[in-house]
Structure formats: C-alpha cells, structure tokens
N, C-alpha and C positions, 0 to 999 in steps of 0.2 A: 968431792964434787965441786965443780966451779960454779959460782953464782953469776947469773947474767944480770947486768945492771938494768934497773927499771927503766932508765931513760932509753934503753935500746929498743924497746917495743912500743913505746908511747906513740910515736908518729903513725905507725901502722894501724893501731887501734883507733886513733883519731880519724884517720882517713876512712876507715870502715864506717865509723859512726856518722861521719859527714855524708857519706853516700846513702846510708839508710835514711837519714833525716831528709835528704833531697827526694828520695823515692816516696817517702810518706807524705811529704808536702805536695808532691806532684799528684799522688793519688787523691789526696783530699781536694785539691783544686779541680781535678777532673770530675770527681763525684759531685762537688758543689756546682760546677758548671752544668752538669747533666740535670741536677735537681732544679736549677734555675730554668733550664730549657723546658723541662716537663711541667713544672708547677706555675711558672710565670708567663713565659712566652707562649706555650701551647696548652696552658692549663685549662682554658675554656673548652677547647676542642676535646681534650681527653675527659673532661667532666661530662660532656654530652655523651660520649661513647660509654662511659661508665654508667650513666643514667639509663642508656638504651639497653645495656646488658641486664638491667634489673626488670625489663619488661619482655615477656614472652607472648607470642600470639598463637592462637589455635584457629585454624581455618575450617569453616563448615561449607563444603561444596554446595552449590545450588542445584536443585533438581531440574533436569532438562525438560523443556516444554514438549508437549505432544504435537504431532502432525495429524490433522484431521481431514477427512474427506468433506465434501460439500454439505453433507447431512450431519456432520459432527461425529462420524464413526472414526475411531482412532486407526490410523495407518501405522503410526509409530508412537509408542508411549514407554512407560517404565514399569518394571516389576521388582519387588524386593527379593533378592537372592542372597544366600550365604556365599560370600566370596572369600577365598583363601589368598592372602597376599604374602609375598616374600620381600624382605628388605635386603637388597643386594649389598648395600654397604655393611650391614651388620654381619651378613654371612661371610663376606670377604675378610672381615676382621678376625674370624675364627682361625684356629691353627690349620685346619684342613680345608679352608675356604668353604666351609659349610657342607662338605660332602656327606658327613654322617647325618647331619640334620635333614638334608634332602633325601637321603636313603630312608630314614624313618618316615618322612612325609609321604614319600612314594608308596610305602606300605599302607599307610593310613588311608590315602586317597584312592589307592588301587590303580595308579598310573605309573608309568616307568620313570625312573630317575633321569634318564636321558631326555624324555619329553619335558620334564620340569626344568632341567638345565637349559634346554633350548629356549624355553619361555623367558628365562631371565638373562640370557646372554644379550649383549648390546648389538644393535644393528649397525652395520657399516656397508660399504660398497660391495664387499665380498661375502658378507654373511647371508646365507639363505634364510627364508622364513621357515619356521617361526623365530622371531627374535623381538627384543624390546626396543621400540623406536622412541620411547619417551625418555624422561630424565632418569639418569642412573640413581638419583637420590630419592626417587619416588617409590613407594611400595608397588611391587609389580604383581598383578593378578595372575595366579596360577590356574585357578578354576572358578567359575561362577555357578557350579553345580554341586557344591558340597552339601552333604546331608547334615542334619542337626547332630547326629551321633559323631560324625567326623569332626565337626566344629567343637563339640564338647571335649573330645580327646585332645585336641590341640590346646584348648584353654586349660584343662586340668593338668596337663603335662607340659606346662609352659617352659620348665627347665630343660626339657628335651627338644624344644622347638624355638630356640632363640632366633629372633628375626622373622618368625612366622606368626601371622595373625589370621583370624577368621571372623569376619564382621558382616552383619546384614547391610547390604548396599543396594541402592536403586540402580538397576541395570536396564539398559536400553532393550526394548522389545519391538520387533516388527511383526505386527499382528496378522497380516494377510487375511483381512476379513473376507469370508466367502471364497478363500483361495485367491484373492486379488493380490498378487505378489508385489507389484509396483516397485521392483528393486531399483531400476535405473532412475526412476523419478525420485525416490526417497534418498538414495545414497546410503552411506554407512559412516561409522565413526572409527577413529583410532586415536591413540594417546598423543597429546601435544608434545612437540619436540622442543629442545633447548633453544633452537634458532627462533621458533615461533614465540616462545616466552620472552626472549630478548627483544624481538622486533615489536612486540605488543606491550612492553613494560610501561610505556608512557601513554597508552591509550586509555579511553574512558573505562573500558572493561578489560583489564589485563588478564592474561591466562594464568591459571594456577598449575602447579606441577601435577595435580590430580585430574586435570581436565581431559575430557575426550572431545576431539575436534571433528567437525564434519569434513569429509574428504570428497564427497561428490553429491550430486543431486540437491534436494531441498535441505538436507542436513548441512551442506556447505553453504548454499545460497543464503540461508537464514540462520547461520550459526550464531551470530551475535544475539539475535532475538531469542533463539531457543535456549541459549546457554544460561541466561540470567546473570546474577551477580552473587558471588560467594559471600558468606558471612564471616566476619573476623571478630574474635574476642581476644582482647589483650589483658594479660594477667601480670600483676606485680609479684616478683619473686625475690627472696633474699639470696645471699651469696651461696647458700646451699641448695638453691633451686626450689625451695618450698614456697607455695603460693601464699602471699600475705594480703592479697586484695585484687579486685577487678578494676583495671584502669578504664576501659571503655568496651562497648560491644555494639557491633553493627550486624543486624539480622540478615540472613541470606534472603535474596529475592529470587523466587523460582523463575525459570525461563517462561516466556510467553508461549501460548499455543498458536500454531500456524494453521489456519483453516485454508484448505485448497479448493480448487474448482473440480478436482477429481471426484467422480462418483464411483465408489468401490464396486458397485454392481456392474456398471458399464465397463469399468477397468477389467473386471474378471472376464466378462464376455469377450472383450477385445483381445486379451492375452490368450484365451482359449481358442478363439477363432483363428488368430494368427498362427498358433502352433498347429492346429488341425489343417490349415491351408498348406503349411510347409510339409506336413506329413503326406498330404494328398498329392502334392506336386512331386514328391520323391517316387511316387508310384507311376508317374507319367513318363512316357518315352520321348526323348529328344531326338528327332530324326537327323538333326544336323551333326550331333556328336556320336550317335549310335549307342547312347546309354541313357539311363534315367536322369531326370533333373536332380541336381544336388540339393537345391533349396537350403543353402547353408546358413542364411540369416534373413532377418526381415524386421519390419517396424510398421506400426499403425498409429495414427493420430486421429482422435475425435475432438473436434473443436466447435465451440459455440460460434455460429456464424456472425452474430451481431455484436459480439464482445471480444472475440479472440481468446476467450478462456478455454483452457484445455480440460476436457471432460475425461479423457482417457489417453494414455500414451504407453504403448507397449513396445518392447524391444526383445528380439530373440536371436541368439540364445540368451538366457537369463541366469540368475543365481539367487541364493537365499542370503539377504543382508544380515540375518542372524548369525551367519558364520563368522562375522567380524566381531561380534560381541564378546568381550572378555579376552580378545586376542585371537587371531585366526591361527588354526593349526597348519602344520606343514602340508598335510594331505589336502586340506581344503584350498590352501593357497596354490598348490600345484594344479588342482582342478580348474582354478580360475585363470591361471597364467600359463599353463602348459601349451605346447605347440598345437595340440589337438583341441584346445578349449574354444578357439575362435573368438576370443576376447568378449566374454559375457559382461564384463564391466563397462563396455562401451554402450552408450545410449544411442542407438542407431537412428532414433527419431530426430536427434539434433546433431549427432556427430557422424552419422553414416551419410556419405555423399556418393551419388552415382548419376550417370546420364539419365535424364527423365523420360526419354522416348516421346511418344505422341501426346502425353498429358501436357507437354510444353507448347503444343500448337496454338493454344489460346493467345500466346504472346506474338508469334509472327502474324497471326490473323489480325490482331489489333494494330501491329506495326504496318501491315500492308494497307489497311484502310486509312490509317493516319498519313501514309505516304501518298495517298491519292487513288488507290485501287478501289473499285466498287465492291462492296460486300456481295451484292447480287449480280455482279458481272459473271461472265462465263469463262471458265478456266479448264484447260485440257487435263483430265485425269487419265493419262496414258499409263500403260503398264511399266514404262521405264523412261528415263531421261538421260541423254548422253552429253557429256562435256569432254571434248577432246577425244582421247582414247579410253575414257572411263565411262561405264554405264551404271547409273544409279537406278535400282529397281524399286517398284512399288511393293508393298507387303504381299507376299505370295504371288507377285507379278500380275496382280489383278487390276484392270482398268475400269473406269466408270464413265468414260466419255466426257462430254462437256458439262461441267457442274459449277455451282456457285460456292463461295467460301463456307457457307453454312453446311452444305452437303459434304464439302471436303472435311469438315470437322466430324460430321456424323459417321462417315465411312473411313475416316483417317487416311485420306489420300496423300501419300508422300509426294508424288510427282507435281501436284499443284504447288506445294511449298518449295520444291526444288526450283521450279521455274521462277517463282517470285523472288527467291533469295538470289538466284543467279542474275536476274535482271537488275536487282538493287545493287549487287556487287559491281556490275559493269557500270552502272550510273555513277557510283562513287569513285570510279577510276581503276577498279580492279586491283592488281598487285601494287600499282603506284597510285595511291589515292589522290584525288584532287584536294586542294586546300579547302577546308570546311566541309569535307565529306560527312554526310549525316550518319552513315552506318546505323540506320534506324532500327534494324532488327536487334542490334546489340544495345543501343541506348534504351530501347523499349523494355528489354529484359531487366535493366537496372531500375527503370521506373516501376516495374512490377515487384521490385524488392530483391531480385536475385543478385548474386555476387557480393552480398554483405549479410551479416548476421541479422536475424529478426529481432534480437533483443529479448528473447524469452528468458524468464527468471530461473534459469538453470545454468550451472557453470559448464564450460567446455564446448559451447556451441561453435560449429565451424561455419564458414561463410559461403561454401560452394564456389563456383567459378563461372564467369561469363568470358569466354575466350575471344575477346575483341583484339584489335590490332595491337594495342599497347601491351596486353597480356602476352601475346605471342612474341613480341620483341623482348620483353623482360625474361620470359621463359627460355628463349633461345640464348640470350646472353648468359644465363645461369648454367646452361647445359651444353653449349656448343663445343667446348673443349673435349668433353667425353664423347659426344656424337662424332666429331671429326676424327678422333683417335680410333674409334671402333668401326666407322663406316667404310664400306667398299661398294663401288658402283656396280660391280659384277659379282659380289659375294653372296652369302646366304640371304634369306629373306630379312632376317634381323639386321644384318650388315647393310643391306640396301636401304632399309628404313632409316638406319642411323645416318647413312650417307645423304639421303634426301633431307632429313632434319638438319644436318650440318649445313647444307647448301641453301635451303629455302624455307625452313620452319618459321623464320622471322617474318615472312610475308603472309598476309591473309589471302590464301588461294581460293579459287572458285569452289573447289571441293570442300574446303573448310566451311564456307558459308552455306553450301547446300546441305552438308551433314548437320550443321548447327540448326538449320530451319526446322528440323524434325526432332530436336532434342538429342542429337547424337554427337559424335566427335569428342571434343575436349570439354563439353558442357557438363557441369556438375551441380546438382541441387540436393537439398535435404528434404525429408518428408515434412518437417515443420514449415519450411519455406513454401512448399506446394499447398499445404493445408491452409496457410495464411492467404495465398492467392485465391484459392477456390472458396474460402470463406468470404473474401471480398466480393467475388462474383455473386455470392448468395445475397449479401446485404446491400447491394446496389453500387459497390465500388470502393468502399472504405477499407483501407489496410490497417488492421489493428496489430499492436505489439502483442504477441502471444503471452499469456500469463498462466501460471499454475497456482501461485499464491493468490488467495482471495481476501484474506484479512489476517491481521495479527491481533490476538485477543489476550489480555492479561489473564492470569489464572483465576482471578476473582470475577472476571467478566466485566469489570468497570471501565477498562480502557480498550477501545476498539479502533484499530487503524485499518480502514478498508483500503484494499488495493484496487483502484478503479481502472477500468479498461482505458487504454490510451491509443487513440487513432494517430497514425504517423504519416499518412499519405492517402492518395487516391489512385486508382487504376487509371492509366492514360487512355480513357475512352469516354465519349459523351454518352448521354442517356440512350440515344438511338443505337449506337454501336453495342452498348451493353445489352440492350434488349435483343439485338440480333444474335450475339454470341450466346446469351442466356437461352434463347430459343433453340439454337443449334445443339447446345449441350443437353437440353431436354430431349432433342431428337436422337442423340446418342443412346439414351436410355429407352426410347420408344421404338426406334426403327434403325438404329445404327449398331455399332460394334458391342454395345452393352445391353441391347434389347433382350438377348436370351437370358440375362441375369435379372431383368426387371419386368418390362412390359409383357414379355412372353410367358412369364411365370407368376402372374397374379399381382404385380405391384399396383397399388391403388393410385395411379398417376393423377386422377381427378381430385383426390383428397390431399395427397402429399406429393406434389410435383418433384420428381427426381431428375437431377442433372448429373451427367457423368462424362468421363473421358478415360479411355483405356490407353495404356502405353506398354510397348514391348521394346526395351532398349538393348541394343547389341553391345557387347563388351569384348574387346580383343582378348583371346585366350580363355574366355569363360562362356558359360551359357547365358541366355538372355535374362535380363532383369524384368520382372513383372511389376507394373504400376497400375493402380486404379484410383482415380481421383473423382470424388462425388460431392454433391451438396443438395440439401433440401432447404426449406425456408428457415430451419432451425440450426442445422448442423452441417459441417463439412467433415468428411472422412477420407483420408488418404492412406493407402496401404502399399507397401512395396516388399517384394521377396527377391533377394539376390539369387541368381541362377534358378529361377522358379518357373520360367516359361512366359506365356502371354499374360497380358494384364487382366483381361476378362476371364481367362481360363484358370489362372492360379489364384489371383487375389479377389476376383469378382464374387465367388460364393461366400467368402468370409465377410466381405463388406456388406453384402445383402443380409447376412445373418445378424450382423451388429445392428443394422437399421431395424430389422424385425424385432429384436429384443428391446430397442429403445422405444419404438412406437407400439409394441404389443401386437404384432401382425402374425397371423398364421400363414401356412404355405399358400393359401388361396388369396392372401392379401386382406383378409378380414381383421379389423382392429378390435382388440379387447383391452380397454384402458386399465383394467385390473392387472393385466399381465405386463403392461408397459412400464419399463424401467424409468424412463425420463421423457415423456411425450413433449414436454416443454423444458427449456433451460431453467435450472434452479435459480431463483431470484432472491432468496432470503439467506441469512446467515443462521447457523445453529445457535440455539439459546443456551448460553453457559451461565449456570447459577453462581451465586456469590461464593459457594464453597468450591467452585472449580469443576463441578460435575455438569454433564450434558443433560439437557431436558429430554428425558426418554420419550416423551410424547412426540417429539419432532424427529426422533431417530428410529426408523424401522429397521429391524435386523435384516441382514441379507438372507434371502430365501433361495436355496439352491434350485428349486423348481422354476425359478425365473430365468435360469440359464437357457440358452438356445443352442442346441446341438446342430451340427451341419446336416442339412436335409436335402441339399442339392449339390 
C-alpha cells in the first residue's frame, strides 16, 4: 500500500474548517443582532404585549331594558330561558367539522340536523335564511326552548358535545298585553355584525360580539339606551392559563326602560278594528272593477291632539316579533318576505304613502283664502268641469249648485276645487310660469308639513311628495330616457302615456293642478303626516313633532329623562280661518259625508264635538284607497285602507268604534266612564320602584271586556 503524504490533504481540511468557522460566526452575529432588536430596540413594546397576554377578560352582557306602555305595562321585556349554543370555531376544528356532534345534538333536541346546520351557517349575499349574521367567533344560539332535561344531558355528556353549551339566558319577549301586537312600533332584534362592531369600536358604548341589535321600530330608535353597558372582569393568569388574581372589575349596567305614549288597550282596539274593517271591505262589491275590494293593507294612527304623542299605531298586515327571538326560522322568514306576504315588516303608518284624496282639501281651502278668495263666497259645485278636451267629474257626478267653501268641505265637492286650482294655475302663467309665481296651492302644502318627514321617533319614515314644478322637472330628468324609448304617439295606452310623459311631463299642466287640488295625481302622503295636520286643527294650529317615546327611566327609577312634546310650526291660517275650517269639519260629521257614521247614529256632538273628513283616492291600476281623518278636543285619528273603497264606507265604522272605546260610548252615544279606556290623555309617568318594578297600583291590567267589537 502506498502512503499518502500528510501534507497532501492539509489545505483541503483547512479550507473546510475556515468555511465552517465563517458560517458559525455569521450565525452568531445574526442571532446576536436579532436578540438586540427584540430586547433593546423593541423591548418595551414586546414587554407590554407579554404583560397583556397575562390578563384575560370575561364579559358579562347587560340585560336589555324594557319597553313600556304609558301606564307601565311591558310591551317588550326579557325572560330567562335555557338556550343551547354552538361554537362554530370549535366544531370546525373537529375532524368531521362537527357532523357527529350535531347529529347527537339533533337527537337530544328533537330537531333535524339540517335545521341546526342552517342555523350555524354564515350569512352572505347568496345564503337564504336561516343563517347566522353575527360574528363567526361568537357562540350561535340553536334554540331558546331547551328543557331542563335536554340541558342536563348536554352538561353530563360534555365529552359527546364539544363546542355545545346550554345556559340560562335573558331572552327578549314581546308580551302583546291584551293581544296588543304593536309589532311595527316595537321592531325586533338580530345579532350584531362584524361591520357594526368595527364601526362602533371607538364609541362610548361599543358593541360586544354577543349583542343583539335593534333592527326596526323602538328597538332600533332607542337601541343605545335599551342596550346598557356590559360588565368586564379582567383576571391575571399564569403562562399555563391558571387564574392567579383579579386585576379589575366593572359591573354591567342594565339598559334603561323606555316608557312610551302607547296605551296597550287603545292599541289593541286600533289593531282589531283595522283588521275587521279590512275584512268587511273584502265583502263589498266594487262596481268599477266588477269584483270585491281587495283591502290588501292599511294603517291607523291615534294621536294626542295637544302634544303629538302617539297613543296607538297599527299597520296591517302584521307579524309576531317573537319570531325573531333566538334567530328566525326559514319557514317564518319566508312568511315575512315571500311574494304573497305583502311586506308585513313595513310600518305603513310612517312608511306607506298614497294619494290622500279629499282629506287633503283642508290645504287648498286654506290656500284659496290666503290667495284672496272669500271663505263665504259663492262657488259653483257643478257635476263636472272641463279643461280643453278633458272632463273632470265630481264624485258620482253629483252637483250642489252655488255653495261656499265650508259647504264644499262638508259635501266634498271636487269641482269647486278644480275651478280654484285652474284659476290659480292660469294666474301663475300656466305651463310657462311668470317670474315669482306663487304656486300657492303647493307652497301651502309644504307649510302644512307635507313633502318632508314629520320627525317621528321611529326609523324608516318616508317624506311623501308634493308634486310642484321643481319635482316634475327633476322626475322628468330622471325618467325621460326610458319614457322616450318606450313611448309611441299612436301606440297602446301605456305607450301613449310614456310618449306624453316624454314630451311634456316636465311641465306643470292644468290637469296636474286640478288633480292635485283634490289630493290625487302624483301627490303622496303618509298616515302620520295627516294625523299631525288634523291634530294641529284640533289644538288651534300648532304642528307638533310626533313622538312615541315618552321617557327614558333607569332600572332603579332614579334617573328620568322625559321626552317633551316639540312644536315645530303653525298651520298657515289665522284664527278666523281656523274657526271657519274647524266649523266645516264639524259639519262633515253632522250633515256632510261622515254624518252617517256620527251624528245620524248617536254621536254626542254637544259633549264631544267631532270633526271629520272623508277621502276616496283613485290609484291607476288599483281599486280606490279609503281615508278617514278625524279629531276631537283630545285626539286625532286617521285611518287608511289600500284598495278598500270609500273613506266613510270602509274606514268610517272602525274609526267610530275606536272613539267609542276611548270615551266609553255605547251605540246610542251614552258615555260610561267606567268603560272608557282613555277619556283624557295620560299625563303622568308610571312609578318605577327602586328595585326596578312597576307600582302595581298605577297599572291596571288589560280587561278584554273593554274591547269594542264592530257594531255598525
């Protein structure tokens, strides 16, 4: 064997050792630099984070405040139920995504696994209800109707139900006292979303992932006050997660109670009478269409005349707000949103808008007198009035000869208002208005509060419409391309209308003003707007901002924030004109179009003076809308029924029955104050004791015998 000289391999070994030494030094330098960066440059920052990691917080949700009627009767409160929750994140970490767990849970609860999976899936634009719209990291309620036996099975077999808990929880309850549903007034709750949490993180009262948020009605309007403030306890824990001490604790503050001006007894009567009126209307034959009236929706508002406070507000069709508690089912959601549901979530008292018909005529009456026409002058109430080649007829083509404006209101003579509107239109320059044209019929409507929201303390109110010259120009600009594309001068009726709109809708035509003068055409109002106007007629002319909330009271009763009535304007009429119109509206109830609902059937006009105006509004492609607007010295009541027929025919009996219940009147007009629900507006707040309970002496239970059934 040949020996290799030692000097032959020394250079290679040395090179390798040198390389290794360089690598080791480089690694040491890198590690040292990193340690310097973490410990010296950013040491303080990481120390703070490490300190934070040793503190864990436990959140205690606040109990939501109650919503009470004017006497302190709960309309919405809370009850303790056993709620079963599922942690979606824990289930998704299991090998089978929690399928086996949900199968076992379904058998325990007696509901299908599919139904449970639907409850915990996350909502998006394409996912139908039911689904979870809250945070994916928050425990999701499966049911709030678990029995103690079911909850015990889940607790005792915890290893079979990872991610599943059953806990006693305060759950929202809508009490419907005396069957007073109040759904659209109260609203409903649903889980807070991540977007809402993010948006409110810097607010005084940020959302928690466990929060339920008001989505409509009073629940939404007063959500901040009702929600309260959650309690937070911070615990010090060691690196193994064991509690070693309590850092700090902030107790939860229950939400405040909201006292409303709603009287549950009157609310029940209003809902009942509206529903009965709609049922009765569906039995009546419409000679214009050759079929019965559809009476597909309606609303009624009962308002204190001297304050604007809402005593009752009903909308039909309606729904049960309890359906949303604990998460709405697919079946219930379909009932509320399906094509045949007719949108029961809509509060038609503030969101339903329609042409007002003749209850609008108090406005052109005031406008005419302010324009210089005499209230007691003589005006021709002919059976029809012709402009160019178009004839505008009086209701049922009936004429009353030469009458004054008061009588025109009493008998609801359309042709008197046609003439006044046409004459004012010509004075203003017609289609090409003169500079500074007054357009007094339109400006007066805005002075009455139309064309804008009343400001009622409920979300989602709409403003209605005053179709003046500017509105027509704006509307034409927005729609002219579509009209001009579809329109044909000699085409079908629809094509001819589109052609006419394309060429001339931007102009305020004579026919527009004539139709407008009797509350027709493009005019739109809401029941709350008209109730506000007729309440102002009752109180001498002051327009109040309508309110449902009356006070916000802390749970111990020590802090009371009253919501005072707020006047925001005056009707555009002096005392003399107000007295004249007031007298004419009394005449409507005694010798005019509403007499057969009041004076002729025993209304005690000498003790409780009634004022009224009927309205029957025509709607293209639909049956007529029924309106009935009334007031006494205490209250204003306005009712409307879509596709319901005439004002006095469809709505009149129901409004009369509501007044009978309020004042305790029998069919002959005799008053029994023991039967009266609210002969005078409620002036006091309910007395809430220090422990949060209501003084029972001031809260009389609802008595079903106080209800008034339709008798006429």
